[in-house]
N, C-alpha and C positions, 0 to 999 in steps of 0.2 A: 582513495578517490571515491566521492560519493556517487550514488546511482544517478543523480542529476548530471554530474560531471561526465560520467561514462556515456549517458545518453547524448549529451551535447557533442561529445567527441565523435560518436558514430554518425550522428545526424550531419555534422559538418563534413565528414568523409563521404557521405552520400549526396550532399547538396550539389546542385548545379553550380558551375563556375560563375554564373551570372547572378546567383542569389547572394544577396549581401549577408555578412555575418550577423547583422542586426536582426534581419528577417529570419535567419536560421535560429538565432537564440530565442526569438519570440515564439517560433513553432515549438521549440524544445520546451519552453515554459508552459505553453498550452497543453502539450502532450503530457508533461509531467503532472500538471494540475488534474488533468483528466484521469490519469492513472491513480493518483493519490485519492481522488474522490471515489473512484470505483473501489479501491482497497478499503477505504474507511467505511464505505457503505457495506462491504461484506463483513467487516468487523462488527458493525452495529447490528447487522442481521444475526450474526453468530451469538452475540451477547444477549440479544433479545429473544433468542430461540427458546421456547418453553422446554425443549429437551435439555438444553444447557442448564436451565434453572433447576429442573428436576434432578439432573446428575449432581448438581451442587448441593441439593437438599434445600433449595430455596423456593418459596412460593411466589413472592412478589417480584423478585429480581436478583441479579447477581451482586455480590459485594465486590469491592475493589480487587481483593486477592483472587476471587473467582474469575472476574473479568480478565485480570492479568494472565491467569492460567489459560483461558480461552485463546487470548491473543498469542501467548507464547506457543501454544500448540499449533496455531494457524501459521506462525513463522516457521516452525520446524517442518510442517507439512509441505511448505513451498521451497524447502532446501535453503532457508535463510540463516541456518546455523543456530547456535544456542541463543535462547532468549531469556 
């Protein structure tokens, strides 16, 4: 089950009986988009961080493999399992 499906499941459990499933699903999608934007912003900030570039031995920016390592570390730190 995806994170979006899990979120939808719990939001439906908490929804008022008079709230339509369509409205609930729209709320889930807005929340999911908001969380996704926040996470991607954090990833962008981490990849652009001068400290990350120095640690990778790069002056101008991170290469793909370096950026992948930064994202993998972030996933591990959140308890997201192996990346």
